[in-house]
C-alpha angles and dihedrals in degrees: 000000000000118000124203123182134172128201108325088006088053090056091050091047091051092050089049092049093051089056104032106026089138089067094056133083097188137356129212121189118190114194090325122197118210102092130069130173132188088252095046113027127187109245121247100254095170092063091059104044100083111085111241121224088242120036095019110207095349093121093051092050090047090055097044108033135058090219106028091186095054121117088246094054094044091048094048095044105025127186089216106045118168113248094258091052091049089051091054091044092054093043088056089049090051090056091049091047093051090055102036112016102098114078124299088055118222098347144075113229090211098050096083090059091050098053091095087071091070102099103173133088105280133195119197114198115192134180111238093223101038111152097179097052107019117227090240086074089068088070091050090055091044092049092054099044113066112236095001117158125216126211114190113203113206122209096039141089129198091310087068094143090058098038100042105015095151094051092046093047092048092051093048095043094048091050095047093046095054 
């Protein structure tokens, strides 16, 4: 089985791979959360998710998108979401909060020391301008997973799959088809 995870899903995929590597054929991590270092800290996403009276979702867009004022960013994280979209947005935030709310936020302090347990070919795809999970963390993942490869995607921030979907898909497809 191949396992691909992005962001919070990348953290979950990494945790799975450190425990059940024998069940995997290949692993792909796209801007995974789960590790933070003093030199490259995970951003505090939970601080930014509540719309402010002024500025709306500006902070969320700043954290997730290369160009927070782009049509893509404003469409994905709108200041004027219809009620059903807000409900979905907050449900997604509840899932994230259940997994990563308690300090330390959005990472497991023990995960870095468990990366050596991942014993399958691994591709780490990272956005070159990620503000939530700094690109320096790609090297931390690579250093802990023997033989891991890193692909840095320029022109994208943490919303890599929205900002550069073709580049991300090509990288993942090429790796999985080898």
